[in-house]
C-alpha positions in Angstrom: 4.8 -0.6 -15.8 7.5 1.8 -14.1 7.8 5.5 -13.3 6.7 7.3 -16.0 3.3 9.9 -15.3 0.1 9.2 -16.6 -1.8 11.3 -18.9 -5.6 11.2 -17.6 -7.3 14.1 -19.7 -4.4 16.1 -19.9 -4.0 16.3 -16.8 -0.6 14.8 -15.5 -1.2 11.4 -12.5 2.3 10.2 -10.8 2.5 7.0 -10.8 3.4 6.7 -7.5 -0.8 7.5 -7.0 -1.3 4.5 -8.5 1.9 2.3 -6.3 0.2 4.6 -2.9 -3.9 3.4 -4.0 -3.1 -1.1 -4.5 -1.0 -0.7 -1.4 -4.4 0.7 1.1 -6.6 -1.8 -1.1 -3.2 -5.0 -0.1 -3.5 -3.0 3.4 -6.6 -3.0 4.0 -6.9 -7.1 3.1 -3.5 -7.6 5.7 -6.3 -6.1 8.3 -8.9 -7.9 7.1 -7.2 -10.4 8.0 -4.8 -10.0 10.9 -8.1 -8.8 12.6 -10.0 -12.0 11.4 -6.9 -14.6 13.0 -6.0 -14.0 17.3 -3.3 -12.4 15.7 -5.0 -8.5 15.9 -5.1 -9.1 19.3 -1.3 -8.8 20.3 -1.7 -5.2 18.4 -0.7 -2.6 21.0 -1.0 0.4 19.0 -3.6 -0.5 16.4 -3.1 2.8 14.6 1.0 3.0 14.8 1.0 -1.0 13.2 -1.8 0.3 10.3 1.2 3.2 9.5 3.5 0.4 9.7 1.9 -2.3 7.7 1.5 0.6 4.7 4.8 1.4 4.6 6.5 -1.9 4.2 3.4 -3.4 1.6 4.0 1.1 -0.1 7.5 -0.3 -0.7 6.8 -3.9 -1.6 4.8 -2.6 -4.2 6.9 -0.3 -5.3 10.0 -2.7 -5.7 8.0 -5.6 -7.5 6.0 -2.7 -9.7 8.6 0.3 -10.1 12.2 0.1 -13.3 14.7 -1.9 -11.3 
């Protein structure tokens, strides 16, 4: 995919926006799995966990789809 801007109707969009949307979707899916399993009861601070999970997933998305 690379880190190049996307032209959408004459507006340049950062590729990071697409990475963030993908990371949000994956984080939501992972969060659903965590809540459905007994692992969810071990989470002390849910907002902090969600933020950390999003940052980790975003790192993995950028690392896997971004340029080497």
